[in-house]
C-alpha positions in Angstrom: 39.8 -9.9 47.2 43.2 -9.0 45.9 45.4 -6.9 48.3 47.2 -5.2 45.4 45.5 -3.1 42.7 47.4 -2.3 39.5 46.2 0.4 37.1 47.2 0.4 33.4 45.8 2.2 30.4 44.2 -0.5 28.2 42.2 -3.7 28.9 44.5 -5.7 26.6 47.5 -4.7 28.7 45.6 -5.4 31.9 44.9 -9.0 30.8 48.5 -9.7 29.9 49.9 -8.2 33.2 47.3 -10.0 35.4 48.6 -13.3 34.1 52.1 -12.4 35.2 51.3 -11.2 38.7 49.0 -13.9 40.0 46.0 -14.0 42.3 47.3 -11.4 44.8 47.0 -8.7 42.1 44.0 -7.3 40.4 44.8 -5.3 37.2 42.3 -2.7 35.9 42.4 -0.3 32.9 41.8 3.4 33.0 41.0 3.4 29.3 43.3 6.3 28.7 42.9 9.7 30.3 40.4 9.8 33.2 39.9 13.6 33.3 40.5 16.6 31.2 40.0 20.4 31.3 36.4 21.5 31.4 35.4 22.2 27.8 34.6 25.9 28.2 36.2 29.2 28.8 37.9 29.6 32.2 39.3 26.1 32.4 42.8 27.7 32.6 43.1 30.9 34.7 46.1 33.0 33.7 45.4 35.4 36.5 45.8 32.7 39.1 49.1 31.2 38.0 47.3 29.2 35.3 45.2 27.2 37.8 43.2 24.5 35.9 39.7 23.2 36.3 39.3 19.5 35.5 36.4 17.1 35.2 36.1 13.4 34.8 35.8 12.4 31.1 32.2 11.1 30.9 33.0 8.0 28.8 35.5 6.9 31.5 33.3 7.6 34.5 32.4 3.9 34.9 36.0 2.9 34.7 36.9 5.4 37.4 34.1 4.0 39.5 35.3 0.4 39.0 38.8 1.4 40.1 37.4 3.2 43.1 35.3 0.2 44.1 38.3 -2.2 43.7 40.5 0.1 45.8 38.3 -0.3 48.9 39.5 -3.8 49.5 43.1 -3.3 48.4 46.1 -2.3 50.6 48.4 -1.1 47.9 47.8 0.8 44.7 50.3 0.5 41.8 50.0 3.2 39.1 51.5 1.4 36.0 50.5 3.6 33.1 52.8 4.2 30.1 56.4 5.3 30.8 56.1 8.8 29.2 54.7 12.2 30.0 51.2 11.3 29.0 51.3 8.1 31.2 52.7 10.1 34.1 49.8 12.6 33.8 47.2 9.8 33.7 48.6 8.3 36.9 48.7 11.8 38.6 45.1 12.6 37.6 43.9 9.2 38.9 45.9 9.8 42.2 44.2 13.3 42.5 40.7 11.9 41.9 41.1 9.1 44.5 42.7 11.5 47.0 39.8 13.9 46.6 37.5 11.0 47.5 39.7 10.3 50.5 40.3 6.7 49.4 44.1 6.8 49.7 44.1 7.0 53.5 46.2 4.2 55.0 47.0 2.9 51.4 50.4 2.6 49.9 50.6 4.2 46.5 53.5 3.4 44.1 54.4 4.4 40.5 55.8 1.5 38.5 57.4 1.8 35.1 58.3 -0.8 32.5 59.3 -0.4 28.9 58.3 -3.9 27.8 55.5 -6.2 28.8 57.3 -9.3 29.7 57.0 -11.3 32.9 60.6 -10.3 33.9 60.1 -6.6 33.3 56.7 -6.4 35.0 57.8 -8.3 38.2 61.0 -6.3 38.4 59.0 -3.1 38.2 56.6 -4.2 40.9 59.6 -5.2 43.1 61.2 -1.7 42.6 58.4 0.9 42.7 59.0 4.6 42.4 57.1 7.9 43.1 55.2 10.0 40.7 57.6 12.3 38.7 56.4 15.8 39.4 58.6 17.3 36.6 56.9 15.2 33.9 53.5 16.1 35.4 54.4 19.8 35.3 55.5 19.5 31.7 52.3 17.8 30.7 50.2 20.4 32.6 52.1 23.2 30.8 51.5 21.6 27.3 47.9 21.1 28.0 47.4 24.7 29.3 49.2 26.1 26.2 47.2 24.0 23.8 44.0 25.1 25.6 44.9 28.8 25.6 45.9 28.9 22.0 42.8 26.9 20.9 40.3 28.9 23.0 41.7 32.3 22.0 42.9 31.9 18.4 40.1 29.6 17.1 37.2 32.2 17.9 39.3 34.8 16.1 39.4 32.5 13.0 35.6 32.1 13.3 35.1 35.9 13.2 37.7 36.6 10.5 37.2 33.6 8.2 34.4 31.2 9.0 32.8 29.3 11.8 34.1 25.9 12.9 37.8 26.6 12.2 40.6 26.0 14.7 44.3 26.7 15.2 46.8 24.8 17.3 50.2 25.4 18.7 51.8 22.5 16.8 49.3 21.8 13.9 49.7 25.4 12.5 53.4 25.1 11.8 52.8 21.7 10.2 50.0 23.3 8.0 52.5 26.0 7.1 55.0 23.4 5.8 52.4 21.8 3.5 51.1 25.2 2.2 54.6 26.6 1.6 55.6 23.4 -0.3 52.4 23.8 -2.5 53.3 27.5 -3.2 56.8 26.4 -4.1 55.3 23.9 -6.6 53.0 26.6 -8.1 55.8 29.1 -8.4 58.2 26.6 -10.0 59.3 27.3 -13.5 60.3 24.2 -15.5 63.6 24.4 -17.3 64.7 22.2 -20.2 68.1 20.5 -20.1 69.8 17.7 -22.1 72.2 15.0 -21.0 74.7 13.3 -23.3 75.4 9.6 -22.8 77.8 7.2 -24.6 76.4 3.7 -25.4 79.4 1.4 -25.1 80.4 -2.2 -25.3 83.3 -4.1 -23.7 83.7 -7.8 -23.5 80.3 -8.2 -25.1 78.6 -6.3 -22.2 76.7 -3.1 -23.0 77.0 -0.1 -20.5 76.6 3.6 -20.5 78.8 6.5 -19.6 77.8 10.2 -18.9 79.5 13.2 -20.5 81.3 15.2 -17.8 83.6 17.4 -19.9 83.2 18.9 -23.3 86.0 20.8 -25.1 87.9 20.8 -21.8 85.1 22.4 -19.8 83.0 20.7 -17.1 79.4 19.9 -18.2 76.8 21.2 -15.7 73.1 20.5 -15.6 72.2 23.5 -17.8 75.2 23.4 -20.2 73.0 22.0 -22.9 69.5 23.5 -22.9 68.0 22.9 -26.3 67.8 20.2 -29.0 69.9 22.1 -31.5 72.8 22.4 -29.1 72.4 18.8 -28.1 72.5 17.6 -31.7 75.7 19.7 -32.4 77.4 18.2 -29.3 76.4 14.7 -30.4 77.8 15.1 -33.9 81.0 16.7 -32.6 81.5 13.7 -30.2 80.8 11.1 -32.8 83.3 12.7 -35.2 86.0 13.0 -32.5 85.5 9.5 -31.1 85.5 7.7 -34.5 83.8 4.6 -33.1 85.8 4.2 -29.8 86.7 5.9 -26.5 89.9 5.4 -24.6 90.0 4.3 -20.9 91.9 7.3 -19.5 91.4 6.6 -15.8 90.2 3.6 -13.8 89.6 3.7 -10.0 88.7 0.8 -7.9 87.9 1.0 -4.2 85.8 -0.5 -1.5 83.1 1.4 0.4 81.6 0.5 3.8 77.9 1.0 4.4 76.7 0.9 8.0 73.3 -0.2 9.2 70.6 2.3 10.3 70.0 2.6 14.0 67.1 0.8 15.6 63.7 2.4 15.3 62.4 5.3 17.3 58.8 6.5 17.0 59.4 8.9 14.1 61.6 6.5 12.0 59.2 3.6 12.5 56.3 5.8 11.2 58.4 6.9 8.2 59.6 3.4 7.3 56.2 1.8 7.8 54.8 4.5 5.4 57.5 3.8 2.8 57.7 0.0 2.9 54.2 -1.0 4.1 52.0 2.0 3.1 50.7 2.4 6.6 49.5 5.8 7.9 51.1 7.1 11.0 47.8 6.4 12.9 47.7 2.8 11.7 51.4 2.3 12.5 50.9 3.4 16.1 47.7 1.4 16.5 49.3 -1.8 15.3 52.5 -1.1 17.4 50.3 -0.6 20.5 48.8 -4.1 19.9 52.2 -5.7 19.6 53.4 -3.9 22.7 50.3 -4.7 24.9 50.5 -8.5 24.4 49.8 -11.3 21.9 48.8 -14.8 22.8 51.6 -17.0 21.4 50.6 -20.6 21.8 49.0 -20.1 25.3 51.6 -17.7 26.5 50.8 -14.0 26.4 53.6 -11.5 25.9 54.3 -8.1 24.5 56.3 -8.7 21.3 57.9 -5.2 21.2 59.2 -2.6 23.7 57.3 0.7 24.3 56.6 2.4 20.9 56.7 6.0 22.0 60.4 6.8 22.3 63.1 9.0 20.9 66.1 7.0 22.3 68.2 4.6 20.1 69.6 2.8 23.1 69.4 -1.0 23.4 69.8 -2.9 26.7 73.1 -4.8 27.1 71.0 -8.0 27.7 69.1 -7.5 24.4 72.2 -6.9 22.4 73.9 -10.0 23.8 70.9 -12.1 22.8 70.8 -10.6 19.3 74.5 -11.2 18.8 74.1 -14.8 19.7 71.0 -15.1 17.4 72.9 -13.5 14.5 75.8 -16.0 14.9 73.2 -18.9 14.8 71.1 -17.6 11.9 73.6 -15.8 9.7 77.0 -17.1 10.7 79.6 -15.8 13.3 81.3 -13.8 10.5 78.3 -11.4 10.5 78.7 -10.5 14.1 81.0 -7.4 14.7 83.8 -7.6 17.2 82.1 -5.0 19.4 78.4 -4.3 19.8 77.2 -1.3 17.8 76.3 1.8 19.8 74.1 4.5 18.4 73.9 8.1 19.4 70.5 9.6 20.1 69.9 12.8 18.2 67.1 14.2 20.4 68.3 16.5 23.2 65.5 15.4 25.4 65.7 11.7 24.8 65.4 9.7 28.1 68.3 7.4 28.0 66.6 5.0 30.4 64.2 4.3 27.6 65.1 1.9 24.8 64.6 2.0 21.1 61.7 0.0 19.6 62.9 -3.6 19.5 61.5 -7.1 19.8 61.2 -8.1 23.4 62.2 -11.7 22.5 64.5 -11.6 19.4 64.3 -15.4 19.2 60.6 -15.0 18.3 61.4 -15.0 14.5 58.7 -13.4 12.4 58.0 -16.7 10.5 57.5 -18.5 13.9 54.9 -16.1 15.2 53.2 -15.3 11.9 50.2 -17.6 12.5 49.4 -15.8 15.8 49.4 -12.4 14.2 47.1 -10.5 11.9 48.5 -9.5 8.5 49.2 -6.0 9.7 50.7 -7.1 13.0 53.0 -9.5 11.1 54.2 -6.9 8.6 55.1 -4.4 11.3 56.7 -7.0 13.6 58.7 -8.3 10.7 59.9 -4.7 9.9 60.9 -4.0 13.5 62.6 -7.4 14.0 64.7 -7.1 10.8 65.7 -3.5 11.5 66.8 -4.4 15.0 68.7 -7.5 14.1 70.4 -5.7 11.2 71.7 -2.9 13.4 73.9 -5.3 15.3 75.4 -7.0 12.2 78.7 -6.1 10.4 78.8 -3.4 7.8 78.2 -4.1 4.2 81.3 -3.9 1.8 80.7 -2.6 -1.7 83.2 -2.8 -4.6 83.0 0.6 -6.3 84.5 1.3 -9.8 84.7 4.6 -11.6 86.0 4.8 -15.2 86.8 7.9 -17.3 86.6 7.4 -21.0 87.9 10.1 -23.4 88.5 11.1 -27.0 90.1 14.1 -28.8 93.2 13.8 -26.6 91.2 14.2 -23.4 89.1 17.2 -24.4 85.9 15.2 -24.2 85.4 12.9 -21.1 82.7 10.5 -20.2 82.4 8.8 -16.8 80.8 5.4 -15.9 80.4 4.2 -12.4 79.3 0.9 -11.0 79.2 -1.1 -7.8 78.7 -4.6 -6.6 78.2 -6.1 -3.1 81.4 -7.8 -1.9 80.2 -8.7 1.6 76.4 -8.1 2.2 76.7 -8.0 6.0 73.5 -6.3 7.4 72.1 -5.8 3.9 71.2 -9.5 3.8 68.6 -8.8 6.4 67.5 -5.2 6.0 68.0 -2.0 3.9 66.5 1.3 4.9 64.0 2.9 2.5 64.3 6.4 1.0 61.8 9.1 0.2 61.1 10.2 -3.4 63.8 8.2 -5.1 63.4 7.0 -8.7 65.8 4.1 -8.4 65.1 1.1 -6.1 67.1 1.3 -2.9 69.3 -1.7 -3.5 69.8 -1.4 -7.3 73.4 -2.2 -8.2 75.1 -1.5 -11.6 77.9 -3.7 -12.9 80.6 -2.7 -15.4 82.6 -5.1 -17.6 86.4 -5.5 -17.0 88.4 -2.7 -18.5 92.1 -1.6 -18.6 93.6 1.9 -18.6 94.9 2.9 -22.0 92.8 0.4 -23.8 90.0 1.4 -26.3 86.3 0.6 -25.8 83.8 0.3 -28.6 81.4 3.3 -29.0 78.0 2.2 -30.4 76.3 5.6 -30.3 75.9 8.9 -28.6 72.5 9.4 -26.9 71.1 12.9 -26.3 68.3 12.8 -23.7 65.8 15.6 -23.1 64.8 16.4 -19.5 62.8 19.0 -17.6 63.4 20.1 -14.1 60.7 19.0 -11.6 59.3 20.9 -8.6 60.0 19.6 -5.1 57.7 16.7 -4.2 54.6 17.3 -2.0 54.9 15.9 1.5 53.8 12.4 2.2 53.3 11.1 5.7 56.9 9.8 6.0 58.5 13.0 4.7 56.2 15.2 6.8 57.1 13.4 10.0 60.8 13.6 9.0 60.4 17.4 8.4 58.6 17.9 11.7 61.3 16.0 13.5 64.2 17.9 11.8 62.5 21.2 12.8 62.0 20.1 16.3 58.2 20.5 16.0 56.1 18.0 18.1 57.3 15.0 19.9 57.1 11.2 19.2 53.6 10.8 20.7 52.2 13.8 18.7 53.1 13.2 15.0 50.2 11.0 14.3 47.8 13.4 16.1 49.1 16.4 14.1 48.4 14.7 10.8 45.0 13.5 11.8 44.0 16.9 13.1 44.9 18.6 9.8 42.9 16.1 7.8 39.9 16.1 10.2 39.8 19.9 10.0 39.8 19.6 6.2 42.9 21.9 6.0 44.6 19.3 3.9 43.6 16.3 1.8 45.7 13.1 1.2 45.6 12.2 -2.5 47.9 9.4 -3.9 49.7 9.5 -0.5 50.6 13.2 -0.9 49.2 16.2 1.1 47.4 19.0 -0.7 46.3 22.1 1.2 42.6 22.9 0.8 41.3 26.4 0.0 40.4 26.9 3.7 43.8 25.6 4.8 45.5 28.1 2.6 43.4 31.0 4.0 44.0 29.9 7.6 47.7 29.6 7.0 47.8 33.0 5.3 46.0 34.6 8.2 48.3 33.0 10.8 51.6 33.8 8.8 50.5 37.4 8.2 49.2 38.2 11.7 50.7 35.6 14.1 54.1 35.2 12.4 56.0 34.5 15.6 53.7 31.8 16.8 53.9 29.6 13.7 57.6 30.2 13.2 59.4 26.9 13.1 62.2 28.1 15.4 59.8 29.6 17.9 57.7 26.3 18.0 60.9 24.2 18.4 62.3 26.5 21.1 59.1 26.3 23.0 59.2 22.5 22.8 62.7 22.6 24.1 61.6 24.8 27.1 58.8 22.4 27.9 61.4 19.6 27.7 63.5 21.5 30.2 60.5 21.6 32.5 60.2 17.8 32.2 63.9 17.5 33.2 63.4 19.7 36.2 65.6 22.5 34.8 62.8 25.1 34.5 59.6 26.1 36.3 56.5 25.9 34.2 54.5 28.8 35.6 57.0 31.6 34.6 57.2 29.9 31.2 53.4 30.2 30.8 53.5 33.9 31.8 56.2 34.6 29.2 54.1 33.0 26.5 50.7 34.3 27.6 51.3 38.1 28.0 52.4 38.9 24.4 50.0 36.3 22.9 46.8 37.7 24.5 47.9 41.3 23.7 48.3 40.3 20.0 44.9 38.5 20.0 43.1 41.7 21.2 45.0 43.9 18.7 44.2 41.7 15.7 40.5 41.4 16.8 40.2 45.2 16.4 42.6 45.9 13.4 41.9 43.0 11.0 38.7 43.0 8.9 37.2 39.8 7.4 37.7 41.0 3.8 41.4 41.5 4.5 41.7 37.8 5.2 39.2 36.1 2.8 39.8 38.3 -0.3 42.9 38.6 -2.4 43.1 41.4 -5.1 44.0 40.4 -8.7 45.0 42.5 -11.6 41.7 42.1 -13.6 38.5 44.1 -14.1 35.0 42.8 -13.8 33.6 42.2 -17.4 30.1 43.3 -16.3 30.7 46.5 -14.3 34.4 47.3 -14.6 35.2 47.1 -10.9 38.3 45.2 -9.7 38.0 41.4 -9.3 39.4 39.5 -6.3 39.9 35.9 -5.2 37.3 35.2 -2.4 36.5 32.4 -0.1 33.0 30.9 -0.3 31.3 27.9 1.2 32.6 25.7 -1.6 36.1 27.0 -1.7 37.9 29.9 -3.4 36.4 31.6 -6.4 36.8 34.9 -8.4 34.2 37.5 -7.7 33.5 41.2 -8.2 34.5 43.6 -5.3 31.3 45.5 -6.1 29.1 42.8 -4.6 26.1 42.8 -3.9 25.5 45.5 -6.6 27.4 43.2 -9.1 27.1 39.5 -8.7 29.7 38.4 -11.3 31.6 35.2 -10.3 33.6 32.4 -11.9 35.6 29.4 -10.9 39.2 30.2 -9.7 40.8 28.2 -12.5 38.6 29.4 -15.3 39.8 32.1 -17.7 37.5 35.1 -18.3 36.7 33.8 -21.8 35.7 30.3 -20.7 33.8 31.2 -17.6 30.5 30.8 -19.2 31.2 27.6 -21.2 30.1 24.5 -19.3 32.4 21.4 -19.4 30.8 18.6 -21.3 31.0 15.1 -19.7 32.6 13.0 -22.5 30.8 9.8 -23.5 27.7 10.5 -21.5 24.2 11.7 -22.5 21.1 12.4 -20.5 19.2 9.2 -19.7 15.9 11.2 -20.0 16.3 13.3 -23.2 19.7 12.2 -24.6 21.1 15.7 -24.6 24.8 16.1 -23.6 25.5 16.0 -19.9 27.6 18.9 -18.5 29.4 19.8 -15.2 27.5 22.4 -13.3 28.1 24.3 -10.0 25.4 25.0 -7.5 25.1 26.1 -3.9 26.0 22.6 -2.8 29.0 22.3 -5.0 29.6 20.7 -8.4 27.1 18.2 -10.0 26.3 16.7 -13.3 23.2 18.1 -15.1 21.4 18.0 -18.5 22.5 20.7 -21.0 18.9 21.0 -22.0 17.9 22.6 -18.7 15.3 24.0 -18.0 13.4 21.8 -20.4 15.0 18.7 -18.9 15.9 18.8 -15.1 17.9 15.6 -14.9 20.8 15.8 -12.4 23.1 13.3 -10.7 25.9 13.6 -8.1 29.5 14.2 -9.3 30.8 11.8 -6.7 29.5 8.3 -6.8 28.5 6.8 -3.4 31.0 4.4 -1.8 30.0 0.9 -0.9 30.5 0.1 2.8 30.3 -3.7 2.0 27.6 -4.0 4.7 24.3 -5.6 3.7 21.2 -3.6 4.4 19.5 -5.1 7.5 16.1 -4.0 6.4 15.6 -5.3 2.8 18.6 -7.7 2.8 18.9 -7.0 -1.0 21.2 -4.0 -1.3 24.4 -2.8 0.4 24.6 0.3 2.5 26.3 3.2 0.6 28.1 6.2 1.9 26.5 9.3 0.4 26.7 13.1 0.7 23.6 15.2 1.3 22.8 18.4 -0.5 24.4 20.4 2.3 27.5 18.3 2.3 26.7 16.1 5.3 27.7 12.4 5.1 25.0 9.8 5.6 24.5 6.1 4.8 21.5 4.5 2.9 20.5 1.4 1.1 21.6 1.0 -2.6 18.0 -0.2 -3.3 16.6 3.3 -2.6 13.8 4.3 -3.3 12.5 0.8 -2.9 14.2 0.6 0.4 14.4 3.7 2.6 16.8 2.5 5.3 19.3 5.2 6.3 21.8 6.0 9.0 24.0 9.0 10.0 26.8 6.8 11.3 29.2 4.4 9.5 27.9 0.8 9.6 30.1 -2.3 10.4 29.4 -6.0 9.9 28.8 -6.9 13.5 25.5 -7.9 15.1 24.3 -6.2 18.3 25.0 -8.5 21.3 22.0 -6.9 23.1 19.1 -6.9 20.5 20.8 -9.0 17.8 20.2 -6.4 15.0 22.5 -7.5 12.1 24.7 -4.4 12.2 26.3 -1.9 14.5 27.6 1.6 13.8 30.7 3.5 14.7 29.8 6.8 16.3 32.2 9.6 17.5 31.2 12.3 19.9 33.2 14.8 22.0 31.6 13.4 25.2 32.0 9.6 24.6 34.8 9.5 22.0 34.5 6.7 19.4 32.0 3.9 20.2 30.3 1.0 18.7 26.6 1.8 18.9 23.4 -0.1 18.0 21.4 1.9 15.4 18.1 0.7 16.8 16.3 3.5 18.7 15.0 1.1 21.4 18.4 -0.4 22.0 20.9 1.4 24.2 23.9 -0.8 23.5 27.2 1.2 23.3 30.8 0.2 23.9 34.2 1.8 23.3 35.5 1.1 19.8 39.0 -0.4 19.8 39.7 -0.1 16.0 41.0 2.8 14.0 39.1 6.0 15.1 39.0 7.0 11.4 36.5 4.2 10.8 33.9 6.6 12.2 34.2 8.6 8.9 33.2 5.6 6.8 35.2 4.2 3.8 37.4 6.5 1.8 37.2 4.2 -1.2 35.0 1.3 -2.2 36.6 -1.8 -0.7 34.4 -4.4 -2.4 32.5 -5.0 -5.6 28.8 -4.4 -5.9 27.3 -7.9 -6.0 23.8 -6.5 -5.5 21.8 -3.7 -7.1 24.0 -0.7 -7.9 21.2 1.8 -7.8 23.3 4.7 -6.5 21.3 7.6 -7.9 
């Protein structure tokens, strides 16, 4: 048996590292956290200096037993979990568990840390072991205790005051506030009309445009011209004054330098992968984890990137030297700057021993490793490789030209600007994307040659009508950027924050933009009205900074917990007594009930917000939130559709289970059909082998899966199916099942088969498809 036992977090990483260390080392995986707080009240005791009660996570019980068994024959234990706060906590929990079992007596225990999975990095870490970092462990304990106390005290209050099943979190609530406030900004936005005036010009047979900047000697602002009449007057005045030509009154030529963006940290990788690749934050981190843990490249297994949870932009001297040599070979020595580029880390708590996210072997060009990677792995590796190489190249040089063209002795001035790339430098490899831009990032405009004092032909004056637009809704990239700017959350938490908001159905993602749901709005209003301090951006950021100070050993975590807990628990008890449910779920509006004359209010029901009478239950008047009082009783006709039973028009209706399509001839005809068509999972029904399994919604809103051949075939499931046969009983499909106890697993749907194994794909797969990913090739009987 091996004398040395090494513990890492994932089996993929374990396989890679065991190849490096040889037969004297056995490498096992903990499969993430091995224990957590007991899932009930009393797990954290504020009256006993926040003592915590832990238990082994049931789904990882067998992995802990395997580690315990292997340790019996080992002399030395190496705890080699990830090099961050979470990784340190996993090592500490494992140490505590083994120590409680008295298995560490006469054993050497070491903590080893490496930021890339390469043979050199791993062997050097084993040769220079360290001790567990108590400061990082304390910081993780404090964060876990805070999250538990906020969740276990604030969530039950939401249940009482709004509805059951809701939750609030220390970091997710400020993120929800951002999304709701942006939506309120958009709703309150008042569009304003404005006009721009451009000159259509020609010089040396090249057409170009210039924008009016001064009219009658006064500077033109955005709202100088606000209607068509004024725009037309301005146009005619300019045409008359110019008489077919404008004079080049000023010409400026200069060169601009553009420097490359720094190498990726976690947040910028998530943002750029969202912009350029369309990846969600969760998908980005999952693929990055695969690249980090190890890929088989022609018989040699190696991690292709450094550790992907980092807020440092440092690069090792050795890596920079290798990149500079590669740039000289691939792009020419003229593209290598005289001195290596150094970047300053913005985060106050960045651990400078960490590196930015970079390729571990820069000489593994994306094209060379493409055949060994999945499509997603290749796209992300290509992005990381190009960004890293570009950051060590020379700046780009742009030729910039600005021309003022005037008429009426300089009273009316137009300006044209253009640029061209003189020396591309880093731009030949990579250019950073931008959020919410209408022009492509690298679009360049060119102007024809012109001389001061010379006339240019005026073809026409163009008056353009425009309307101001509200601020854009957050996408994943812009939300991560906003969270980072406000100091909310940390690199490892951005993806979790976004997933939590979606899983709680506080927000929806439509066309890659976040929209708050009715429940999300109500929860946010309750928290902002009654727990203002705790979802304040500065308070959340300052608390993060204090927790970071704990991780640096500058602050004790227990006094920090007391400072938070005392005012928080006092406020919880106060709001429990003083706030009534109707204060939270009802919002008064200036309108009377058309049936009884009582005031109307916006209320929260099981299907979202609606307008209802405050005299309920005596008066049962209700209508949809967006309906006017006059149109409340007029059903919306489904255009181009008629009832398949009686050919009457079909209309949209609302029932206790939400909206649906029904026959307008009801009650004579009772035909109904779902508003949302079922989604095809692209998995063949294992029972009839004729239809596909569809994702459907039951009357009470619960998701289930059934055969498209229903009612001929009655095969149905509660969990999302996948195209993979059961290795135990050979049933043609497996399902993805998520539970609190076992997490996300692949499970056989057959009752007599007990096959279950941890699911290594995207955890969101447990929710089934979000859109149909294949075409129906079989029966489409979806009703």
